[in-house]
C-alpha positions as CSV (number, residue, x, y, z in Angstrom):
1,D,183.2,-32.1,159.2
2,E,180.6,-30.9,156.6
3,S,183.0,-28.8,154.5
4,R,185.3,-31.8,154.1
5,D,182.3,-34.0,153.0
6,A,181.2,-31.3,150.5
7,S,184.7,-31.1,149.0
8,E,185.0,-34.8,148.6
9,A,181.6,-35.0,146.9
10,T,182.6,-32.3,144.4
11,A,186.0,-33.9,143.5
12,P,184.4,-36.6,141.3
13,S,182.3,-34.0,139.6
14,A,185.2,-31.8,138.9
15,S,187.2,-34.7,137.5
16,K,184.3,-35.6,135.2
17,L,184.1,-32.0,134.1
18,L,187.8,-31.9,133.3
19,A,187.6,-35.2,131.4
20,A,184.7,-33.8,129.3
21,V,186.6,-30.6,128.6
22,S,189.7,-32.6,127.6
23,L,187.7,-34.0,124.7
24,W,187.1,-30.5,123.2
25,S,190.5,-30.7,121.4
26,D,189.4,-33.9,119.5
27,P,188.1,-32.9,116.1
28,V,185.8,-36.0,116.0
29,L,183.7,-34.4,118.8
30,W,183.1,-31.3,116.7
31,L,182.3,-33.4,113.6
32,L,179.7,-35.3,115.5
33,A,178.2,-32.3,117.3
34,P,176.0,-30.9,114.6
35,T,173.2,-33.4,115.3
36,N,173.2,-32.5,119.0
37,L,173.2,-28.8,118.2
38,T,170.5,-29.1,115.6
39,F,168.3,-31.1,117.9
40,G,168.6,-28.4,120.6
41,F,167.8,-25.5,118.2
42,S,164.9,-27.5,116.6
43,A,163.3,-28.3,120.0
44,A,163.6,-24.6,121.0
45,Y,162.1,-23.5,117.6
46,M,159.2,-25.9,118.0
47,N,158.5,-25.1,121.7
48,G,159.2,-21.4,121.5
49,F,157.8,-20.5,118.1
50,V,155.8,-23.1,116.3
51,N,153.7,-23.9,119.4
52,G,152.6,-20.3,120.0
53,T,152.6,-19.1,116.5
54,Y,151.0,-22.0,114.5
55,A,149.7,-24.7,116.8
56,V,147.7,-22.4,119.0
57,Q,146.3,-20.5,116.1
58,E,145.4,-23.5,114.0
59,L,144.2,-25.9,116.8
60,G,143.9,-24.0,120.0
61,K,145.9,-23.9,123.3
62,T,144.8,-27.4,124.4
63,S,146.4,-29.0,121.3
64,V,150.0,-28.1,122.3
65,A,150.3,-30.9,124.9
66,G,148.9,-33.5,122.4
67,L,151.2,-32.3,119.7
68,G,154.2,-32.6,122.0
69,A,153.1,-36.1,122.9
70,A,152.8,-36.9,119.2
71,T,156.5,-35.9,118.8
72,A,157.5,-38.2,121.7
73,L,155.5,-41.1,120.3
74,A,156.8,-40.6,116.8
75,A,160.4,-40.5,118.2
76,A,159.8,-43.8,120.2
77,G,158.3,-45.6,117.2
78,L,160.8,-44.4,114.7
79,A,163.8,-45.1,116.9
80,R,162.6,-48.7,116.9
81,A,162.4,-48.6,113.1
82,Y,165.7,-46.8,112.6
83,G,167.7,-49.4,114.5
84,P,167.2,-52.2,112.1
85,F,167.3,-49.8,109.2
86,S,170.8,-48.6,110.3
87,V,172.0,-52.2,110.5
88,E,170.8,-52.6,106.9
89,V,172.1,-49.4,105.3
90,G,174.6,-48.0,107.9
91,K,174.4,-45.2,110.3
92,G,175.3,-42.4,107.9
93,P,172.0,-42.6,105.9
94,V,170.0,-42.7,109.1
95,L,171.8,-39.6,110.3
96,F,171.1,-38.0,107.0
97,L,167.4,-38.8,107.3
98,G,167.4,-37.2,110.8
99,A,169.0,-34.1,109.3
100,L,166.4,-33.9,106.6
101,S,163.7,-34.2,109.2
102,F,165.1,-31.3,111.1
103,V,165.6,-29.1,108.1
104,G,162.1,-29.9,106.9
105,I,160.6,-27.9,109.9
106,P,162.0,-24.4,109.1
107,L,161.7,-25.0,105.4
108,S,158.0,-25.7,105.9
109,T,157.6,-22.5,107.8
110,M,159.6,-20.4,105.4
111,L,159.0,-21.9,101.9
112,L,155.6,-23.7,102.1
113,G,153.6,-20.9,103.6
114,C,153.1,-22.8,106.8
115,C,150.8,-23.0,108.6
116,G,147.8,-20.7,108.1
117,G,144.8,-22.9,107.2
118,W,146.8,-26.1,107.7
119,G,144.6,-27.3,110.6
120,W,145.7,-30.7,111.7
121,S,148.3,-30.8,108.9
122,V,150.5,-28.8,111.3
123,L,151.0,-32.2,113.0
124,L,153.5,-32.8,110.1
125,L,156.0,-30.5,111.8
126,Y,155.8,-32.4,115.1
127,L,156.3,-35.7,113.3
128,L,159.4,-34.3,111.6
129,Q,160.6,-33.3,115.0
130,G,159.9,-36.8,116.2
131,S,161.9,-38.3,113.4
132,G,164.8,-36.1,114.1
133,R,164.6,-36.8,117.8
134,A,164.5,-40.5,117.1
135,V,167.8,-40.2,115.2
136,Y,169.3,-38.0,117.9
137,E,168.3,-40.3,120.7
138,S,169.4,-43.6,119.0
139,T,171.6,-43.6,116.0
140,N,173.5,-40.4,116.9
141,R,174.3,-41.8,120.4
142,A,175.4,-45.0,118.8
143,V,177.8,-43.1,116.6
144,F,179.2,-41.3,119.6
145,S,179.7,-44.6,121.4
146,D,181.6,-45.9,118.3
147,F,184.1,-43.0,118.6
148,F,184.2,-42.6,122.4
149,P,183.7,-46.1,123.9
């Protein structure tokens, strides 16, 4: 019977959802969440605002894909560098470095007069996003696994 198969398939999904929701009362989850939230807002800001407002004006429409790739390449390379660095200095300073990377993006657009006339220097914003993403994808996840094994 198809309806029985469908209900059996959703049962594990429902139990996983309930398990995730049960963590919401744990304050540790909310203390670790800012990096996740910041990554999401920063990615939206880059893709929804910086790409159209600055990258296209400075470098043209065709540059957006390359700048996005630069973000991913920076994230991959820096994640490899941040791993040994976090062993050396601890995860806290690496998380702080990621936070500084994320905050550098809006500060550049608000305080440094970004980005009119910057040309290829607009790449700096994408490298900052890559640095923050590297921390989000590696060190931040390692911290989560420390608290929720």
